[in-house]
N, C-alpha and C positions, 0 to 999 in steps of 0.2 A: 466465619473461620479466619484466623489471622495468620500471617506469615512474616518471617523476617527477611524473606527474599523480596527485594523491591527494585523494580525496573526504574532506573533513573530517567531515561529518556529514550525515545526512538530517534536514532541518529540519522537514519536515511532509509529509503526503500530502493531496492535494486531490481532492474529488469534485465533479462537477457535479450539481446537484439541481434538481428541478422546482419545489419549494416550500421555500424556505429556512426559513421559520417552522416548518413541519411537521418538517423534518429536525433543526433545533436542539432543538425540544421532545423529539424522540425521543432524541437523544444525551444530553441533560441528564437526562431522567427515567429512561430505561431503562438508561443506562450511566454516569451520574454525571459527564459532562464538564462543564466550566465555560467560559463565554464569555470570551474574551480581548479580542476586538475585533469590530466590526460596521461595515463601511465600504461605501459605494457609489462606484465609480469609473466613468468614462466613456471610451469609445474605446480600451479596452485589450484586446488579444488576445495570446494566447501563441503563436499560429501565424501566420507571415507570409503564409500562403495564404488566410486566412479574411477575407472582406470584410464584417466586421460592426463596423466602427470606430465607428459611432454608437450602438452598443448600450450601455446602462448595465449594469454588473455589480455585484451585491451579494456581498461576500465576508465570511463570518463565520468567524473563527478560534476554535477550541475547544481546550481543553487537558485532558488526563487525566494526572496525575502530571507527568512531565517532557516528555511528548510532545504534539505538536500535530497537528490536522487542519484543513483549510479546506473549507468548504462554499460553493460558488459557484453563484449563480443568475443566468442571463443574462436580464435583465428585458426583456420584449418580444420575445424570441427563443425559440422552442420547439424543443428538440432531440428527436432520436429516443430512445425509451425503451430500457432494457436489454432485449435479446431475451428473451421469456418462457420459452424453452426452454434458457436458459443452463445450463451445467454447469461443474464445476471444471476439466475438461480443455480447455475452450474457451480460446483464447489471450488473450482479453480479460479472463479471470478475474484478479482482484487483490483479496486480502482484507487486512484489518487483524487482527492477533492481539492481542486485549485481555486482559491478564493479570488474573486474579482470585485472591483469597486463599482462596476456598472455592467449589468448583464447584457443589456442591449448592445452596448459598444463592444464588449468582449465577444459576443456571438457574431456580430458583423465582422470583426477582425478575423475570427477563426474561420469563417466561411470563405475567406480568400484562399484557404489552403485545402488540399485534397484530403479531407477527413472522411471517415466512415461514421455517420451518426448512429447512435443508439436511440436517443430520444427523437420524437418527431419535431421538436422545437423546444426552447427553454420553457420549463414548467414552473408554475407558482403553486406552492402548497396552499390549499384553501384554509380559510379561517376556522373551520370546524375542527381542524387538527391543531389543538392549542400548542402542543409541544414544538411543532414545526411550522406554524402558520406563517405564511408570506415568505418563507425561504424559497429562493429561485434556484433551479438546477437544470443543467443540460449535460447529458452523457454522450460520449463519443469514443472513438478508438484512435490510437496513434498509428504510425506506419506499420508497426508489427502486430497490430490489433490488440495491444494492451489497452485496458479500459481506463478512461479518464472522465473526470466530471468538472465542469465549471459550477461554482456555487456562490451565491450572493446571500448575505445575512441581513435581515432587517435590524433596526437599532436595538431591539430587545433580544436578539439571538446572537450566538457566536461569541468568540473570545473578544475581550476589549480591544486587542490590537487591530482587529479587522475594521474597527470603527474610527481609527485615527485618520487624520487627513493625509491623503496620499496623492501624488501625481501619477503614480504607476497605475496601469489598468489591471495587471495581474499581480497579486499581493503576496502570495505564499501558498503553502499547503496546510490545510486544516487537519486532514486525517487521511488514513488509508482505510478502505472498507473491504471486508472480506465476507464472502458467503459462508455460512456455517450450517450445521445440521440441527443443533439444539442450543437454544440460548443458555439454559442453565448449565449445560456441560461446558460451554465456552466460557461462561462467567467463572466457573470453578477453575479453569486453566488460567485465564488472564487476570482475574481479580484475586482469587483465593491463593493460587500458586505464585503468580508473578507479581502480585502486590499492586496492580493498577487500580485506580478508583473509577467508579461509575460517574459519568459526567453528562447524564441526560439520556434521552431516547424518545422514540415515538412509534406509533403504529401507522404505517402509510398504506393506503389502498384507494380504491375507486379509480376513475378514468385518469386522474392526474398521474398516479403512480404507473398505470399501464402505459401511458404515453411516454413517461420518463424512462422506463425500463425496456420498452418495446416488447412487453409481455402482457398478453390478455389476462384480465382478472388478477393482476399482481396484488398480492397482499404480503407485506413484509414487516416484521418486528425488528426495530433498529435499537441497538444499545451502544452508546458511546462510552469509551473509556480513555483515560489519560494517565500517563506515568507520573511519578513523584514530582518531577520538576516541570510538569506541564508541557506546553508546546504540542508538537506533532501527536495526534491521537490515533485511535483505532476504533472503527465501528464494526459491530457484529450485525450481519444481515441474515436474519432467519426468515426464509420465505415460507409462509404458511400456504400460499398458492402462487404459482403452480407447484405441484409436488414432484415434478419430473426432473429436478436438477440432478446432474450426474456427478459422481465422485471424482476426486482428483486421481488421475491414473497412477497406479502403484509404481510404474516404470518411468515416471517423470524425472528427468535429469536436469542438473543445473545448466547444461548447455542447450536445453530445449527452450524455444522462444516463449512458451507459456509459463516458464519459471519466474516467480517473483519471490523476493526475499527481503524481509524487514530486519533491520539491525537494531537490536535491543541492548542498550548499555546498562551494565550492572556494576556496583561498586566492588563486589567480591565474587569473581566468576567461579572460583573453586567451591565456595560455599553454595552458590546458586546451583552448580552441577550436583553437589552432594544432596541438596534438598530435593531437586527434581528426580534424581535417581531413587530416592526414598519413596517417591510417589509413582514410581514405575514409568516415568517419562523417558523415552528412548533418546539418548544423547550421543552425538558423535564424539570422536576423540578431540581433546583440545589441541590447538596448533596456533602457530604465529601466522597471522593473516595480514597481507598488504591490501588495503582497500582502495588504493589509488590516490590517497590524499597525503602521501609522504609520512604517514604514521603507521607503525606496525602494531597490531592489536593481538592480544591473546583472545581466541574465540573458539566457539564450538557450535555446531549446527544442531538444532532440535526441530521437531515438528509439533504443531498444536494438535488438538484432538480431531480436527477435521483433515489435517494433512498439510496445512500451510507451513512454509519454511520460515524459520526464525533463526537469525544468527545472533547468538549471545556473545557480546564482546566486553572485555574488561575496560573499565575506566582508565584512560592513560595515566601513568604516574606524573605527578606535577613536576 
């Protein structure tokens, strides 16, 4: 199936946080991010159903390599925390994969901080898994219990830029990974509707995956996608086992700490909205959005077929 709607790039991934000062300190000190901007905006919401128009929102944009994240604190509004018993197969799971040039050094550095590990230790994908052989990964949580991953790519895996010579220990963000219900349904949404292209995948299981995810008998089908201009990608995590993953709560709000939002840039947002409405995708009203980097974007909120939040934003005028 072809589509004229084409995502240009994933501009950033945003997390709602309880204490932005604490979160910024963690990302800068533990993971070597740099602050790009720090802005307070008032009366802005990303969902047209949330009546919190008078709330001030502080947005701090951070950068690692070429990739950005946004940490958002709703000042004066306290959201629900991430459920303490969350697991990688729960559908609200969404992690950032932070690329390192040396897993042993990165893990030793990270252990100096008060992190909550998901993995028992860094894991190496065994050679029998040809698509992912020798990739190393370690999963953990940030101070708000958002999910993160350190990842190291062997020479024959990953984007070319991860194999350039670097002095830095933490290089950038390769992708954001989301738990989904069905691979084919999500491929219809991200590939067929949004125009992203499949960029690999694997089937991970056995003890290595169980130790990585903290889930007994974990079996997961992974599909990687990237937008038209490359860069930041998205991975679909379809857990075949365990099958007890919970759905994204229907009452999850943008000020709740479990809320994660990826920013997808399109060249023509009105045409994108038109095409998605024709496919019965629920779309919020378009509005001008200040994302904290001194640029006002025209954007609208949509949800994928699992319920993950995506902010479609127009490419800024030259």
